[in-house]
C-alpha positions, 0 to 999 in steps of 0.5 A: 104554371106547373113545372115538372121537368124544368127544375130537373133540367136546370139542375142537370145543366148546372152540373154540365156547366160545372163540368165545363168550368163555365164562369158566369159574369153576371151584371144587372140581374136586379132589373129582372122583377122577382114577381110578375111578367117581363119580356127579356129581349136577348141578343143572338150569337149562338145555338145555345143562347136559350140554354144559357141566357136563362141563367140571368134569372137564377139569382131570383130563382125564376125560369124563362119561357123562351120563344124558339123556332118551331123546327126545334119543337118538331124534333122527336127528342128536343120537341117534347123537352121544349114543350115540357118546359112551356117554351113557346114555338115560333112559326116564322110564316105565321107569327100570330099564334106565338104572339098571342101565346107570349102575351098570354104567358106574360099576363099570367106573370111569366118571364118570356125570352125573345131573340128580336134579331130572329137569327144568329148574328154572324158579326156578333154585333146587334143586327136589325131587330124585328118589332115583335118584342116591342109589340108583345111587351106593349100588348101584355103591358109588361116591362121590356128588358134588354139582355146581352149574352157574350161568350156562348159563340165560343161554344157553338155558332154558325160557320165555326166548329163547336168547342166545348173545351173547359174554362170559358167565361159566359157574360150576361148583362141585364139592362134597365127596363123599358116601357113599350107603347102600342104606337111607334113600335118601329121607333121604339125598336130602334131605341132598343137596338141602340141600348143593346149595342151600347150594352154589348160594347160594355160587356165586351170591354168587361170580358176577360182580355186573355179570353179574347185577344185581338184578331179573335174570330169571335170578336166583332170586326169593329172591336179588332176581331176577325168576325164578318162585318155587319154588311158582310154578315148580311150578305152571308145570311142572304146566301144561306137563305138562297141555298135553303130555298134551292134545297126546298125546290 
């Protein structure tokens, strides 16, 4: 797959990262294969996760094709940029097309990134996962690799003002690959969630303590932060969906 704009965008992004003095804390990147297809299952805590999570592939000089909601591709500026980088639009009402698009790219040897929580986690913990990640990896017969990103919520996320001040750490941890099977997608998705939740705890523990003091809004309630609990976050998600439905009506 030819990339005319992706390399330029990566170079530009690196300049911006340096300007913001973002400090990347990478671990486990050796789990990403240097060749061939693999599906990266990434937690979702920020609007810029698809920008920064791709940094996990930088050490092996590969790029990631991200599955992102169709609305981004409909934007007059973001849409052409996303298509030029061969990212994959996801229509939540009709997911069959994006499923086959992802499988085709994976079989062609691409790295594909998916956010199995589907929407941003307001609790910053791992929400219930959709089974699509397991089903896509099984159909394409490629490794399913859990990835945890942390720190991006401090830049821009739901319910909080954006903060692009300098000197923040972005942690990215890549876990051991899983082999997905076409049978038992629900059970395998539960295993994936358990792995991602365990990895998240390890990443939080390894994050610079001076950047996440107790009570921080970007810390999960279970870790001494003031973020909503998983249960309260689920209620907030339902309230948000209801408001959107009311606006459409």
